[in-house]
C-alpha positions as CSV (number, residue, x, y, z in Angstrom):
1,M,0.0,0.0,0.0
2,T,1.2,3.5,-0.8
3,R,-0.1,6.9,0.2
4,G,-1.4,9.7,-2.0
5,I,-2.8,13.2,-1.6
6,Y,-5.4,14.7,-3.9
7,F,-5.7,18.5,-4.0
8,G,-9.1,19.6,-5.4
9,I,-11.1,22.8,-5.5
10,D,-14.5,23.4,-3.9
11,L,-16.8,23.3,-6.9
12,H,-19.3,20.5,-7.6
13,G,-18.2,20.2,-11.2
14,H,-14.6,19.6,-10.1
15,V,-15.4,17.2,-7.2
16,N,-17.9,14.8,-8.8
17,P,-15.6,13.5,-11.6
18,T,-12.9,12.5,-9.0
19,L,-15.1,10.4,-6.7
20,G,-15.0,7.2,-8.8
21,L,-11.2,7.5,-9.1
22,M,-10.8,8.0,-5.3
23,R,-13.0,5.0,-4.6
24,E,-11.0,2.9,-7.1
25,L,-7.7,3.8,-5.4
26,T,-8.9,3.2,-1.9
27,D,-10.5,-0.1,-3.0
28,R,-7.0,-1.2,-4.1
29,G,-5.7,-0.4,-0.6
30,E,-4.3,3.1,-1.2
31,Q,-4.4,5.6,1.6
32,I,-5.7,8.8,0.1
33,R,-6.1,12.2,1.8
34,Y,-8.4,14.5,-0.2
35,Y,-8.3,18.2,0.2
36,T,-11.4,20.3,-0.7
37,G,-14.1,22.4,0.9
38,E,-16.0,21.3,4.0
39,Q,-19.3,21.0,2.1
40,F,-17.9,17.9,0.3
41,R,-16.8,16.0,3.4
42,E,-19.5,13.4,3.3
43,R,-19.1,12.8,-0.4
44,V,-15.3,12.4,-0.1
45,E,-15.5,10.1,2.9
46,A,-18.0,7.8,1.1
47,T,-15.2,6.9,-1.3
48,G,-13.0,5.6,1.5
49,A,-10.6,8.6,1.3
50,E,-9.6,10.7,4.3
51,F,-11.3,14.1,4.0
52,A,-9.1,17.2,4.8
53,A,-10.3,20.8,4.6
54,Y,-8.2,23.7,3.5
55,R,-7.5,26.1,6.3
56,T,-9.2,28.9,4.5
57,P,-11.9,28.7,1.8
58,L,-10.4,28.7,-1.7
59,G,-13.1,31.1,-3.0
60,F,-13.1,29.6,-6.5
61,G,-15.9,30.5,-8.8
62,T,-16.5,31.1,-12.4
63,T,-16.9,34.2,-14.5
64,D,-18.6,34.9,-17.8
65,G,-15.8,37.3,-18.7
66,G,-13.1,36.6,-21.3
67,G,-10.1,38.1,-22.9
68,I,-6.5,38.8,-21.9
69,E,-7.4,40.8,-18.8
70,T,-9.4,37.8,-17.5
71,L,-6.6,35.5,-18.3
72,L,-4.2,37.6,-16.2
73,V,-6.6,38.1,-13.3
74,T,-7.3,34.3,-13.1
75,A,-3.6,33.4,-13.3
76,E,-2.9,35.8,-10.5
77,F,-5.8,34.4,-8.4
78,I,-4.4,30.9,-8.8
79,L,-0.9,31.9,-8.0
80,E,-1.9,34.0,-4.9
81,R,-3.8,31.0,-3.6
82,S,-0.9,28.8,-4.3
83,L,1.6,30.9,-2.5
84,A,-0.6,31.0,0.6
85,I,-1.3,27.3,0.6
86,V,2.2,26.2,0.0
87,D,3.5,28.4,2.9
88,S,0.8,27.2,5.3
89,M,0.7,23.5,4.4
90,L,4.2,22.4,3.4
91,E,5.0,20.8,6.8
92,E,1.5,19.2,7.1
93,V,2.0,17.6,3.7
94,R,5.5,16.6,4.5
95,D,4.3,14.9,7.7
96,F,1.8,12.8,5.8
97,A,4.7,11.6,3.6
98,P,2.8,11.0,0.4
99,D,4.2,8.6,-2.2
100,Y,2.5,10.7,-4.9
101,I,0.3,13.8,-5.3
102,V,-2.6,14.1,-7.7
103,H,-4.1,17.5,-8.2
104,D,-6.8,19.3,-10.0
105,T,-5.3,21.3,-12.9
106,F,-6.3,24.5,-11.2
107,C,-4.4,23.5,-8.0
108,Y,-1.0,24.9,-8.9
109,W,0.0,24.4,-5.3
110,G,-0.2,20.7,-5.8
111,K,2.4,20.9,-8.5
112,E,4.6,23.1,-6.3
113,L,4.3,21.0,-3.2
114,A,5.1,17.8,-5.2
115,A,8.2,19.6,-6.6
116,R,9.4,20.7,-3.2
117,L,8.9,17.3,-1.6
118,H,10.3,15.4,-4.7
119,V,7.4,13.1,-5.1
120,P,5.6,12.2,-8.4
121,A,2.8,14.4,-9.4
122,I,-0.2,13.8,-11.6
123,S,-2.6,16.5,-13.0
124,L,-6.3,15.8,-13.4
125,F,-8.6,17.7,-15.8
126,N,-12.1,17.9,-14.4
127,Y,-13.3,20.2,-17.1
128,F,-13.2,20.3,-20.9
129,A,-9.5,20.2,-21.5
130,Y,-7.6,22.9,-23.4
131,I,-3.8,23.2,-23.7
132,D,-1.4,25.5,-25.3
133,E,-0.8,23.2,-28.3
134,M,-4.3,23.8,-29.5
135,A,-3.2,27.3,-30.4
136,D,-0.7,25.8,-32.8
137,V,-3.4,23.8,-34.6
138,D,-6.1,26.5,-34.7
139,P,-5.1,29.8,-33.2
140,E,-8.4,31.4,-34.0
141,F,-10.3,28.7,-32.1
142,F,-8.0,29.2,-29.1
143,M,-8.5,33.0,-29.1
144,E,-12.2,32.9,-29.6
145,Y,-13.3,29.9,-27.5
146,V,-10.5,29.4,-24.9
147,L,-9.5,32.9,-24.2
148,R,-12.8,34.3,-25.5
149,A,-10.9,37.3,-26.8
150,G,-12.6,37.5,-30.2
151,N,-13.4,41.2,-29.6
152,D,-10.0,42.1,-28.3
153,P,-8.8,45.1,-30.4
154,L,-5.4,43.7,-31.0
155,Y,-6.8,40.4,-32.1
156,T,-9.3,41.9,-34.5
157,K,-6.6,44.1,-35.9
158,Y,-4.1,41.3,-36.6
159,K,-6.4,38.3,-37.0
160,G,-5.0,36.0,-39.7
161,K,-1.9,38.2,-40.1
162,T,0.3,37.1,-37.2
163,D,0.2,34.8,-34.2
164,V,-1.5,37.1,-31.8
165,Y,-2.0,34.5,-29.1
166,R,1.8,33.9,-28.8
167,R,2.4,37.6,-28.6
168,L,-0.2,38.0,-25.9
169,E,1.0,35.0,-24.0
170,A,4.6,36.3,-24.0
171,K,3.3,39.6,-22.5
172,V,1.3,37.8,-19.8
173,S,4.4,35.6,-19.1
174,Q,6.5,38.7,-18.5
175,I,4.0,40.1,-16.0
176,I,3.9,36.7,-14.1
177,A,7.7,36.4,-14.1
178,M,8.1,39.9,-12.7
179,K,5.4,39.5,-10.0
180,Y,5.9,35.9,-9.0
181,G,9.3,34.8,-10.2
182,I,7.7,32.1,-12.3
183,R,9.2,32.0,-15.8
184,T,7.2,30.0,-18.3
185,P,6.5,30.5,-22.0
186,Q,3.3,28.5,-21.7
187,I,0.9,30.2,-19.2
188,I,-2.0,27.9,-20.1
189,N,-0.1,24.6,-19.7
190,D,2.0,25.5,-16.7
191,I,-0.4,27.6,-14.6
192,F,-4.0,26.9,-15.6
193,C,-3.3,23.2,-16.3
194,S,-0.4,22.6,-13.9
195,K,1.0,20.2,-16.5
196,E,2.9,17.2,-15.2
197,K,4.6,14.2,-16.8
198,L,1.2,12.4,-16.4
199,N,-2.1,14.2,-17.0
200,L,-5.5,12.5,-16.8
201,V,-8.4,13.8,-18.8
202,S,-11.9,12.8,-17.9
203,T,-13.4,12.2,-21.3
204,S,-12.6,10.1,-24.4
205,R,-10.3,11.2,-27.2
206,E,-13.3,10.8,-29.6
207,F,-15.1,13.6,-27.7
208,Q,-12.0,15.7,-27.2
209,V,-11.7,18.8,-29.5
210,Y,-8.3,18.9,-31.3
211,D,-7.3,15.6,-29.8
212,E,-4.2,15.6,-32.0
213,S,-2.8,18.4,-29.8
214,F,-2.5,16.0,-26.8
215,D,0.7,13.9,-26.6
216,D,1.2,10.7,-24.7
217,S,1.5,12.4,-21.4
218,Y,-2.3,12.9,-21.5
219,V,-4.4,9.8,-20.7
220,H,-8.0,10.1,-21.6
221,T,-9.9,8.0,-19.1
222,G,-13.5,8.5,-20.2
223,F,-16.3,9.2,-17.8
224,A,-18.2,7.1,-15.4
225,I,-21.2,8.3,-13.3
226,E,-20.6,8.0,-9.6
227,P,-23.9,7.4,-7.7
228,R,-25.0,10.2,-5.5
229,A,-27.9,11.3,-3.3
230,E,-30.4,13.5,-5.2
231,P,-33.6,15.3,-4.3
232,D,-36.4,12.8,-3.8
233,D,-39.4,15.1,-4.0
234,F,-39.9,15.1,-7.7
235,P,-43.4,14.0,-8.7
236,F,-42.6,11.3,-11.2
237,D,-46.3,10.4,-11.4
238,W,-46.7,13.7,-13.2
239,L,-44.9,12.3,-16.2
240,D,-47.5,11.0,-18.6
241,G,-45.6,9.6,-21.5
242,R,-45.1,12.8,-23.5
243,P,-41.4,13.5,-24.5
244,L,-39.5,14.9,-21.5
245,V,-37.2,17.9,-21.9
246,Y,-35.0,18.5,-18.9
247,I,-33.6,22.1,-18.4
248,A,-30.8,23.0,-15.9
249,L,-27.9,25.5,-15.6
250,G,-25.9,23.7,-12.9
251,T,-25.1,24.8,-9.4
252,I,-23.5,28.2,-10.2
253,F,-25.2,29.7,-13.2
254,N,-28.8,29.5,-12.0
255,D,-29.6,33.2,-11.3
256,A,-31.0,33.4,-14.8
257,E,-34.6,34.6,-14.7
258,A,-34.5,35.9,-18.3
259,F,-33.2,32.5,-19.5
260,Y,-36.0,30.6,-17.6
261,A,-38.6,33.0,-19.0
262,K,-37.5,32.3,-22.6
263,C,-37.6,28.6,-21.9
264,L,-41.2,28.9,-20.7
265,E,-42.1,30.9,-23.8
266,A,-40.4,28.4,-26.1
267,F,-42.4,25.4,-24.8
268,K,-45.7,26.8,-23.5
269,S,-47.8,25.4,-26.3
270,S,-45.7,22.4,-27.2
271,D,-46.5,18.7,-26.8
272,V,-43.6,18.0,-24.5
273,Q,-43.2,18.0,-20.8
274,I,-40.7,20.3,-19.2
275,A,-38.8,19.7,-16.0
276,M,-36.8,22.9,-15.2
277,S,-34.4,23.2,-12.3
278,I,-34.0,26.9,-11.4
279,G,-31.7,26.9,-8.4
280,H,-32.3,28.9,-5.2
281,H,-31.8,32.5,-6.6
282,V,-35.0,32.7,-8.6
283,S,-38.3,32.0,-6.9
284,P,-40.9,30.1,-9.0
285,E,-43.4,32.9,-8.3
286,R,-41.2,35.3,-10.3
287,L,-41.8,33.2,-13.4
288,G,-45.6,33.8,-13.3
289,P,-48.3,31.2,-13.9
290,L,-46.7,28.0,-15.3
291,P,-48.1,26.1,-18.4
292,E,-49.6,22.7,-17.6
293,N,-46.7,20.9,-19.3
294,V,-44.0,22.6,-17.1
295,I,-42.8,21.7,-13.6
296,V,-40.3,23.9,-11.8
297,R,-38.2,23.1,-8.7
298,P,-35.1,24.8,-7.1
299,S,-33.3,21.4,-7.6
300,M,-34.1,18.2,-9.3
301,P,-32.8,14.6,-9.4
302,Q,-30.7,15.1,-12.6
303,L,-29.5,11.5,-13.0
304,A,-33.1,10.1,-12.6
305,L,-34.5,12.6,-15.0
306,L,-31.8,12.0,-17.6
307,R,-32.7,8.3,-17.6
308,R,-36.2,9.4,-18.7
309,A,-35.4,12.5,-20.8
310,T,-35.6,12.9,-24.6
311,A,-33.5,16.1,-24.7
312,F,-31.5,18.1,-22.2
313,V,-31.0,21.9,-22.3
314,T,-27.8,22.7,-20.4
315,H,-25.2,25.4,-19.7
316,G,-22.6,22.9,-20.9
317,G,-20.8,22.0,-17.7
318,V,-18.5,19.0,-18.0
319,N,-20.6,16.9,-15.6
320,S,-23.9,17.7,-17.2
321,I,-22.8,17.0,-20.7
322,H,-21.1,13.7,-19.8
323,E,-24.0,12.6,-17.6
324,S,-26.3,13.3,-20.6
325,L,-24.0,11.3,-22.9
326,C,-23.9,8.4,-20.5
327,N,-27.7,8.3,-20.8
328,E,-27.5,8.8,-24.6
329,V,-29.6,12.0,-24.3
330,P,-28.9,14.6,-27.0
331,T,-28.3,18.2,-25.7
332,V,-28.9,21.8,-26.6
333,V,-26.0,23.8,-25.1
334,V,-26.3,27.4,-24.1
335,P,-22.8,28.0,-22.6
336,K,-22.3,30.8,-20.0
337,S,-18.6,30.7,-19.2
338,F,-15.1,29.3,-19.5
339,D,-14.7,25.7,-20.7
340,Q,-18.5,25.4,-21.3
341,F,-17.8,27.0,-24.7
342,I,-15.4,24.2,-25.5
343,G,-18.0,21.7,-24.3
344,A,-20.5,23.3,-26.6
345,I,-18.1,22.9,-29.5
346,S,-17.4,19.3,-28.5
347,V,-21.2,18.6,-28.6
348,E,-21.5,20.3,-32.0
349,Q,-18.5,18.6,-33.6
350,S,-19.4,15.1,-32.3
351,G,-23.0,15.5,-33.5
352,T,-24.4,14.8,-30.1
353,G,-26.4,18.0,-29.9
354,I,-26.7,21.6,-30.9
355,Y,-24.7,24.7,-29.7
356,L,-27.1,27.6,-29.4
357,R,-24.8,30.6,-29.9
358,G,-25.0,34.1,-28.4
359,E,-27.1,35.7,-25.7
360,E,-29.9,37.0,-28.0
361,W,-31.4,33.7,-29.2
362,L,-35.1,33.6,-29.5
363,P,-37.5,31.2,-27.8
364,S,-38.5,29.9,-31.2
365,E,-34.8,29.0,-31.9
366,L,-34.5,27.0,-28.7
367,A,-37.8,25.2,-29.5
368,E,-36.5,24.4,-33.0
369,A,-33.1,23.1,-31.6
370,V,-34.9,20.9,-29.1
371,R,-37.3,19.6,-31.8
372,R,-34.3,18.7,-34.0
373,V,-32.4,16.8,-31.3
374,M,-35.5,14.9,-30.4
375,T,-36.6,13.9,-33.9
376,E,-33.5,13.6,-36.0
377,P,-32.0,10.1,-35.3
378,S,-28.4,11.2,-35.9
379,F,-28.2,13.1,-32.6
380,R,-29.1,10.0,-30.5
381,E,-27.0,7.7,-32.6
382,A,-24.0,10.0,-32.1
383,S,-24.7,10.2,-28.3
384,R,-24.8,6.4,-28.2
385,Y,-21.4,6.2,-30.0
386,I,-19.7,8.7,-27.7
387,H,-21.2,6.9,-24.7
388,Q,-19.5,3.7,-26.0
389,T,-16.1,5.6,-26.3
390,L,-16.5,7.0,-22.7
391,E,-16.9,3.4,-21.4
392,A,-14.2,2.0,-23.6
393,A,-11.6,4.5,-22.3
394,G,-11.5,2.6,-19.0
395,G,-12.8,5.0,-16.4
396,P,-11.6,5.1,-12.8
397,S,-9.8,1.7,-13.3
398,R,-7.6,3.0,-16.1
399,G,-7.0,6.2,-14.2
400,A,-5.9,4.3,-11.1
401,D,-3.7,2.0,-13.2
402,A,-2.0,5.0,-14.8
403,I,-1.4,6.8,-11.5
404,L,0.1,3.8,-9.7
405,A,2.2,2.7,-12.6
406,F,3.6,6.2,-13.1
407,A,4.2,6.8,-9.4
408,A,6.0,3.4,-9.0
409,A,8.2,4.2,-12.1
410,E,9.1,7.7,-10.8
411,R,10.0,6.4,-7.4
412,G,12.2,3.7,-9.0
413,E,14.0,6.3,-11.1
414,A,14.6,8.4,-8.0
415,L,16.1,5.4,-6.2
416,T,18.5,4.6,-9.0
417,S,19.6,8.1,-9.8
């Protein structure tokens, strides 16, 4: 038996994909200490891992901003957190004496602590992966969908004429080097992705955009749904056999009254049933009288509904899209932030759903997109195929194999050097 540490962040979308892997490692006899927010204690302990809370809340969130300024602000946020955590936790981690450290890609402190303690480190992508090498394959895609800098004046001026991304990256690198003493020509890989010799990606290569950008240090492990407790107050007897459309924006982007109102307008006279999860920031009363074919709740049992749904309207979070694929339910994606735009592109390119672009879409456009994914067989066929690739990638078992083999090899190298 060996000992490992996992450094995570305190967001549902980053915790859920790790639970199967942690359970697999502990089932093999590994002693795992898992760092995240206190609200995830029960979920972590259910995997057999030891829960550990950070001494201060991480304060991670998401933003619908984009561009170079957001890139720099986010990089500084990660590095500021990392400096504080490394200073406060170095001795605690040293005392645990891990044989390896696995960390969320956003946890740069995991990379730094592993380097200081000279133990093998593995980075884990819990979102739709993007890496610097994508900019070499398609710089316009990288600027517009990763950095979301399509309206940046410098980009619009030199688009297609020069490698704007590399110029901007060099500028940000200089700022980071001056402020933090970290010199890297690849801000995305080294800070946002905390790239290691081994990097696990929680999807299949067939669903990965620009998969040719990922070298052998990236192991795509697919996606497996880990059972979880869900709200049990949904009136399933309300479902009467009409096609079910499930609508949800995840746990963060749910203060979206205008979005919910447009959904109600889109489906008020349709022959489908709508189950819409609206979170705790918008009261159902603010949406007015509901059509007879619509039910609204602050939260809903997503896994149970996806097993019954014909279509899913989603913000494009990595968990939501993969859970939909595992149930072979086509999606209509209305991304709000960050890697959700890459998720929407993945859905579009794989043929598993429709990417509804922009903020000004009409209710009629949403209704038409849902009609298409429900009635055109190609969307469900593509979803079935991608589901097969997610299973074939190996899931938690392959991830655990890769971690333990890599850690053993690295320790062996250290002993003989």
